[in-house]
C-alpha positions in Angstrom: 60.3 210.6 179.6 61.1 209.7 175.8 64.9 210.1 175.5 65.1 209.4 171.5 66.9 212.3 170.1 67.0 214.5 173.3 70.2 216.2 173.6 72.3 215.8 176.7 75.4 217.7 177.7 77.8 215.6 179.8 80.7 217.4 181.5 83.6 215.5 182.5 82.9 213.1 179.9 86.7 212.2 179.0 86.8 209.4 181.3 85.2 207.7 184.7 81.6 208.4 185.6 81.0 211.2 183.0 82.2 208.8 180.2 80.0 206.0 181.5 77.1 208.4 181.5 77.7 209.7 177.9 77.6 206.1 176.8 74.5 205.2 178.4 72.7 208.1 177.2 73.7 207.4 173.8 72.4 204.0 174.1 69.0 205.1 175.2 68.9 207.4 171.9 70.1 210.6 173.2 72.5 212.9 170.9 75.3 213.7 173.3 77.5 216.6 173.7 80.8 215.5 175.3 82.7 218.0 177.2 86.0 218.1 178.9 89.5 219.7 178.3 90.8 216.3 177.0 89.7 216.4 173.4 91.7 213.2 172.4 90.0 211.1 175.2 86.5 212.6 174.2 87.1 211.7 170.6 87.7 208.1 171.6 84.6 208.1 173.6 82.5 209.6 170.8 83.8 206.6 168.6 81.9 204.4 170.9 78.6 206.2 170.8 75.7 204.7 169.0 74.0 207.9 168.0 74.7 211.6 167.0 77.5 213.3 169.0 79.5 216.4 169.5 83.0 216.8 171.3 83.5 220.3 172.7 86.7 221.5 174.6 85.4 222.9 177.8 87.3 224.1 180.9 84.6 224.6 183.6 87.2 226.8 185.6 87.0 229.1 182.8 84.0 231.2 182.2 84.9 232.1 178.5 85.5 228.5 177.8 82.3 227.5 179.2 80.3 230.2 177.3 82.0 229.2 174.1 81.4 225.5 174.5 77.6 225.9 175.0 77.4 228.5 172.1 79.0 225.5 170.0 76.6 223.0 171.4 73.5 225.5 170.6 74.7 226.1 167.3 75.2 222.4 166.3 72.7 220.5 168.3 70.0 223.2 168.4 68.8 222.7 171.9 69.9 221.4 175.3 67.3 218.9 177.1 69.6 217.5 179.7 72.6 218.7 181.6 74.8 216.3 183.7 77.5 218.4 185.6 80.0 215.5 186.1 83.3 217.7 186.1 85.0 217.0 189.3 88.4 216.7 191.3 89.3 215.0 194.4 92.7 216.1 195.9 91.9 215.0 199.6 94.0 216.6 202.3 94.4 216.9 205.9 93.8 220.4 206.7 96.9 220.5 208.8 99.0 220.1 205.9 97.8 223.4 204.2 97.2 222.4 200.6 95.8 225.8 199.7 96.1 225.6 196.0 94.3 222.3 196.0 91.7 223.3 198.1 90.7 226.5 196.0 91.1 224.3 192.8 88.4 221.8 194.3 85.8 224.7 194.8 86.8 226.3 191.4 85.9 222.9 189.7 83.3 221.2 191.8 81.2 224.5 192.7 82.0 227.2 190.6 82.3 225.0 187.4 78.9 223.6 188.0 77.6 227.0 188.3 79.1 228.1 185.2 77.5 225.2 183.4 74.0 225.9 185.0 74.2 229.5 184.0 74.8 228.7 180.4 72.2 225.8 180.2 69.4 227.7 182.0 68.1 230.5 179.3 66.9 227.9 176.6 65.3 225.5 179.3 63.5 228.5 180.8 62.1 229.6 177.2 61.0 226.2 176.6 59.7 225.4 180.2 61.5 222.1 180.0 64.8 220.5 180.9 66.4 218.1 183.4 69.8 219.1 185.4 71.6 216.3 186.9 74.4 217.2 189.4 76.9 214.6 190.4 77.5 215.2 194.1 78.7 212.7 196.6 78.1 210.6 199.8 81.0 212.7 201.1 78.8 215.8 201.0 76.7 214.0 203.8 79.1 211.9 205.5 82.4 213.7 206.2 85.8 212.2 207.2 89.2 213.3 208.2 90.8 214.3 205.1 87.7 215.1 203.0 86.9 218.5 204.6 87.0 220.6 201.4 86.0 218.0 199.0 83.0 217.2 201.3 82.2 220.8 201.7 82.2 220.9 197.9 79.9 218.1 197.4 77.5 219.5 200.3 77.3 222.6 198.3 76.2 220.7 195.2 73.5 219.0 197.3 72.0 222.1 198.8 72.3 223.9 195.5 70.2 221.1 193.8 67.5 221.3 196.5 67.1 225.0 196.1 67.4 224.9 192.1 64.3 222.5 192.7 62.4 225.0 194.7 63.1 227.9 192.2 63.0 226.1 188.9 60.3 223.3 188.9 57.3 225.2 189.8 58.0 228.3 187.4 59.8 226.7 184.4 59.1 222.9 184.9 62.7 222.0 185.0 63.6 218.9 186.8 66.8 218.7 188.9 68.5 215.7 190.5 71.5 215.2 192.8 73.3 211.9 192.4 75.3 211.2 195.5 77.8 208.0 194.7 79.7 206.3 197.3 83.2 204.9 196.5 83.4 204.6 192.6 86.6 203.0 191.0 87.8 205.9 188.8 91.0 207.9 188.5 89.8 210.4 191.0 92.0 209.4 193.6 95.1 210.0 191.4 94.6 213.7 192.5 95.6 212.9 196.0 99.1 214.5 196.7 99.2 214.6 200.6 101.7 211.9 201.5 100.6 211.7 205.0 97.0 210.9 204.1 98.2 208.1 201.6 100.5 206.7 204.2 97.4 206.6 206.6 95.2 204.7 204.1 95.4 202.5 201.1 93.6 204.4 198.2 93.6 201.6 195.7 90.3 199.8 195.2 91.5 196.4 195.7 90.6 195.7 199.3 87.5 198.2 199.4 84.1 197.5 198.3 83.1 200.0 195.4 81.0 200.8 192.7 81.7 201.0 188.9 81.1 204.0 186.8 78.3 202.2 185.1 76.3 201.8 188.1 76.1 205.7 188.3 75.2 205.9 184.8 72.4 203.6 185.5 71.3 205.8 188.2 71.2 209.0 185.8 69.4 207.2 183.2 66.8 206.1 186.0 66.2 209.7 187.0 66.1 211.2 183.5 64.0 208.4 182.0 60.8 209.1 184.6 57.6 210.6 183.2 57.8 214.6 183.0 55.6 214.7 186.1 58.2 212.9 188.3 61.3 214.4 189.8 63.8 212.2 191.3 65.2 214.4 193.8 68.2 212.7 195.2 69.9 209.2 194.7 72.3 208.1 197.4 74.1 204.9 196.0 76.8 203.0 198.1 78.5 199.7 197.4 77.1 196.7 199.2 79.4 195.7 202.0 80.7 199.4 202.8 79.3 200.7 206.1 
């Protein structure tokens, strides 16, 4: 796929994996719409991009915010060729410790937020019979662990959603769908963890644990979207060397 001047929307682009993806796609020639709640950080990232970009305020937990952001993108950039759903949270908790609000927020951002963005991106892709949707899931959607029940469930939902999307959207509308499933990546996602028992049981710093860098995931996204239009990379599971 020729990426020059393609319009890519990246949610969660204010830091971590989303920021790395935005930079990578800009380097490849894409026009990038950076979406997040943190406008200041988005503007910092936009200053590093090599091609045309747009900064939009988007709270994926708010339907009106998502609708308004996509309206701005359509108005300013004309079309959407690529959607990368990267906004996410990871407040790991033991179920016995009953962090209900964090559980609900995990589903609100990771699952419902993804659905809101897909809902807005689909109409123009259907009309043009072209587009690529990349959903950032996680290895935790396949390999569950104590403390990761709700987060893992949210990412398992995204993996299954992506499979169903390919079944429905690819044959009729020529829309490609990819699920990217990273293992441990050095980002600030673990800052969301408030469960003190969980934090006591495990060192959640990255110093003594094999891990990936956000740029590794950006490379995977680039690989998937740069394939010929006749090729759909369904899933990419990426783990750091040395991690069981």
